[in-house]
C-alpha positions in Angstrom: -0.2 0.2 -0.2 1.4 3.4 -0.8 1.6 5.8 1.7 1.1 9.5 0.1 0.4 12.2 2.5 -1.6 13.2 5.6 -5.0 12.6 5.2 -8.0 14.5 7.0 -10.4 11.5 7.9 -9.7 7.7 8.0 -7.2 5.5 9.4 -4.7 3.1 7.3 -4.1 -0.8 8.4 -0.4 -1.5 8.5 -1.0 -4.9 7.8 2.4 -6.0 8.3 2.0 -5.5 11.8 -1.6 -4.8 12.5 -1.5 -1.4 13.4 -3.6 1.3 12.4 -2.1 4.9 11.8 -3.3 7.8 10.2 -2.5 7.7 6.7 0.8 9.1 5.7 2.3 8.3 9.2 4.9 6.0 9.6 5.4 3.9 12.8 9.3 3.2 13.2 9.7 -0.7 13.4 12.8 0.3 15.7 10.8 1.2 18.6 10.6 -1.9 21.2 10.6 -2.4 24.8 13.6 -4.3 24.5 15.9 -1.2 22.8 14.2 1.2 25.3 17.4 2.8 27.4 14.9 3.0 30.8 17.8 4.7 33.2 15.5 6.4 35.6 12.4 5.2 34.0 12.4 1.5 34.5 9.5 1.2 36.7 7.5 2.8 33.8 8.9 0.2 31.4 8.4 -2.6 33.7 4.4 -1.1 34.4 3.8 -0.8 30.9 5.6 -4.4 30.0 2.9 -5.8 32.2 0.0 -3.9 31.1 0.2 -5.2 27.7 0.6 -8.7 28.7 -3.0 -8.4 30.5 -6.2 -9.4 29.2 -8.1 -6.5 30.9 -7.6 -3.2 29.5 -6.8 0.1 31.8 -5.8 3.3 31.2 -2.3 4.7 31.3 -1.1 8.3 31.1 2.7 9.0 30.6 3.7 12.6 30.9 7.3 14.1 30.9 9.5 16.7 28.8 10.6 16.2 25.1 13.1 13.4 24.8 12.3 11.5 27.4 10.5 8.6 25.7 7.1 8.8 25.5 6.8 8.3 21.7 9.3 5.3 21.9 6.9 3.4 24.9 3.6 4.0 23.1 5.2 2.7 19.9 6.9 -0.2 21.5 3.1 -1.2 23.5 1.8 -0.9 19.7 4.4 -3.4 18.2 4.2 -5.6 21.4 0.4 -6.1 21.0 0.3 -6.5 17.3 3.2 -8.9 17.4 0.8 -11.0 19.4 -2.4 -10.8 16.7 -3.9 -7.7 18.9 -5.4 -4.7 16.8 -3.7 -1.3 17.9 -3.9 2.0 16.7 -1.1 4.6 17.5 -2.4 8.5 17.0 0.3 11.4 17.2 -1.9 14.3 18.1 1.4 16.4 16.8 -0.3 16.0 13.4 -3.9 17.2 14.6 -3.6 19.9 11.8 -3.5 17.6 9.4 -6.4 15.2 10.6 -9.8 15.6 12.0 -11.8 14.0 15.1 -13.3 11.6 12.9 -9.9 9.4 13.2 -11.5 8.2 16.3 -14.3 6.8 15.0 -14.4 2.6 15.5 -11.0 2.6 17.7 -13.2 0.9 20.0 -12.6 -2.1 18.5 -8.9 -2.3 19.0 -7.0 -3.9 21.7 -4.8 -1.2 22.4 -5.3 2.6 21.5 -2.3 4.9 21.7 -2.9 8.3 21.6 0.5 10.8 21.8 0.4 14.5 22.3 -2.5 14.8 23.9 -1.7 18.5 25.2 -1.5 19.2 21.5 -5.5 19.3 21.1 -5.8 21.1 24.6 -8.4 24.0 24.1 -9.9 22.4 20.6 -13.7 21.5 21.4 -14.2 19.3 18.4 -10.7 17.5 19.5 -11.7 17.0 23.0 -15.1 15.8 22.4 -14.4 13.3 20.1 -11.3 11.9 22.3 -13.9 12.1 25.4 -16.3 10.2 23.6 -13.5 7.7 22.4 -12.4 7.3 25.8 -15.8 6.1 27.2 -16.2 3.6 24.2 -12.8 2.1 25.0 -13.5 1.8 28.4 -17.0 -0.2 27.8 -14.6 -2.4 25.8 -12.1 -3.0 28.6 -9.7 -1.9 26.0 -6.2 -0.9 27.1 -5.7 2.9 26.1 -2.3 4.7 26.4 -1.8 8.5 26.6 1.0 10.7 26.5 1.8 14.5 27.0 4.1 16.8 28.0 2.4 17.8 31.1 0.7 16.2 33.9 -3.3 15.4 33.4 -4.0 17.9 36.4 -1.9 20.6 34.4 -2.8 20.0 30.7 -4.9 22.8 29.6 -8.3 20.6 28.6 -11.0 22.9 28.7 -13.5 20.0 29.2 -13.7 19.1 32.6 -14.9 15.5 32.1 -12.0 14.9 30.0 -9.7 16.1 32.3 -10.8 13.8 34.8 -11.3 10.8 32.6 -7.4 11.1 31.6 -6.4 11.2 35.7 -8.7 8.3 36.3 -5.9 5.4 35.1 -2.5 5.0 36.5 -0.2 8.1 35.8 3.6 7.8 35.4 5.8 10.2 35.3 9.1 10.1 32.6 12.1 11.7 33.5 15.0 12.7 30.9 17.8 10.3 30.8 20.9 11.3 32.4 24.0 12.1 30.0 25.3 8.6 30.4 22.1 7.2 29.1 22.1 9.9 26.4 25.2 8.3 25.0 23.6 4.7 24.6 20.7 6.5 23.3 22.6 8.4 20.4 24.8 5.4 19.8 21.5 2.9 19.3 19.8 5.7 16.7 23.2 5.7 14.9 23.4 1.9 14.8 19.8 2.0 13.2 21.0 4.5 10.5 24.0 1.8 9.9 26.5 3.6 11.4 29.1 3.1 14.5 29.6 5.9 16.8 32.3 5.8 19.5 31.7 6.9 22.9 34.2 10.1 22.1 31.7 11.2 19.3 28.9 10.5 21.4 30.1 12.7 23.9 31.4 15.3 21.7 27.9 15.8 20.8 26.7 16.2 24.3 29.6 18.7 25.3 29.0 21.0 22.1 25.3 20.7 21.0 22.0 21.1 22.6 21.7 18.2 25.3 17.7 17.8 24.1 17.2 14.5 22.4 15.0 15.8 19.7 17.9 18.0 18.6 20.4 15.8 18.7 18.4 13.4 16.6 18.6 16.3 14.1 22.3 16.7 14.2 22.4 12.7 13.9 20.3 13.0 10.8 22.7 15.7 9.4 25.7 13.4 10.4 24.2 10.4 8.7 23.8 12.2 5.2 27.2 14.0 5.5 29.0 10.7 6.3 27.4 9.0 3.1 28.2 12.0 1.3 31.9 11.7 2.3 32.2 7.9 2.8 33.9 9.1 6.2 33.3 7.1 9.6 32.2 9.0 12.4 35.1 10.7 14.2 35.1 14.0 16.4 37.4 15.3 13.8 34.7 14.7 11.1 31.9 16.0 13.3 34.1 19.1 13.9 34.8 19.8 10.3 31.7 19.6 8.5 29.9 21.9 11.6 26.6 20.6 12.1 23.9 22.0 14.0 24.1 25.1 16.2 26.9 24.0 19.0 26.2 25.8 22.1 
């Protein structure tokens, strides 16, 4: 099936993994529980690992700043359940501007529904209403639902009081930012996924001379990947310094 671009309605089944996604959105195959570098978030990882193995459903809300691993865990849960033959849906509301609340229709048939970036639709009445009704339908079907946002349920700027209270009903898990030693492992993992080997000294150089925000570091890594392919060079500190990617601090 060819993915063309974001559409404003409907979901497309990724048949190879039985995960439903908005049209045009790809779910990385590399996000698993096994390659999540938990660090201080080991309790959240363990809780989710147990939740996806249970027959009964529940509501789980993950929150934390950018780069703490929320999306990775939602995608890992989706892959795990799909790998066991369960129907799942992953909806990243960071793309809400290119979608429509009708995307929620029919998702109550899923074994697992993951709603990422909930805070992105805060204050948008049509989205809030659609998510509120989806929550109720999923609860009636005893489905597993996992939500993620940058802030806690009490702090999210949702205008619909009933939805805000629903989001706080289940298990709420706070994800902390990874320590620098764990960021080294994350950078090296990302590099391996792109077919590159990143020595410790390169990862440490990036952490010392560029933004420590993982999203910003991922953008730097993408530039390094392109530059290393063009130049046919390995990742070394002189090479990183030479091409001067990103915006050093």
